ZAMARGU-4260 file (C-alpha; in steps of 0.2 Angstrom, whole numbers, plus 5000, padded with zeros to 4 digits):
<rodrens>
0) 4936/5169/4959 | 4945/5186/4954 | 4940/5192/4972 | 4950/5178/4979 | 4965/5182/4969
5) 4965/5199/4974 | 4963/5197/4992 | 4977/5183/4990 | 4989/5198/4982 | 4985/5210/4996
10) 4990/5196/5009 | 5007/5196/4999 | 5008/5215/4998 | 5006/5214/5018 | 5023/5205/5019
15) 5032/5220/5012 | 5021/5235/5014 | 5012/5242/5031 | 4993/5238/5032 | 4988/5257/5029
20) 4998/5258/5013 | 4994/5242/5007 | 4975/5245/5010 | 4975/5261/5001 | 4984/5254/4987
25) 4971/5240/4985 | 4956/5252/4985 | 4965/5265/4973 | 4969/5252/4961 | 4951/5246/4961
30) 4943/5263/4961 | 4955/5268/4946 | 4951/5251/4938 | 4932/5252/4938 | 4933/5270/4932
35) 4944/5264/4917 | 4931/5249/4915 | 4917/5259/4914 | 4926/5271/4901 | 4932/5256/4890
40) 4918/5245/4892 | 4903/5255/4895 | 4905/5273/4885 | 4906/5282/4900 | 4912/5299/4897
45) 4931/5301/4897 | 4933/5320/4901 | 4949/5329/4903 | 4944/5331/4922 | 4940/5314/4925
50) 4956/5308/4918 | 4966/5319/4929 | 4958/5313/4944 | 4963/5296/4940 | 4980/5301/4937
55) 4980/5310/4954 | 4974/5291/4962 | 4988/5282/4952 | 5001/5297/4958 | 4996/5294/4977
60) 4997/5275/4974 | 5014/5277/4968 | 5018/5289/4981 | 5013/5277/4994 | 5023/5263/4986
65) 5039/5273/4987 | 5038/5281/5004 | 5033/5265/5013 | 5048/5257/5016
</rodrens>
């Protein structure tokens, strides 16, 4: 059910973003969300380096969004 919602939201994003940026944002959010879920729900380690790399992914997403227009 959630996958259908995510694909719908990707379709909506494609109306205002180029396909490369939209797909990169979609996968980046999924990757960062998966790591965060692992830390929160499965007690995976939240080392400072992991947090830095998650922040890097988020910064890349923000950069793509702000420069795609």
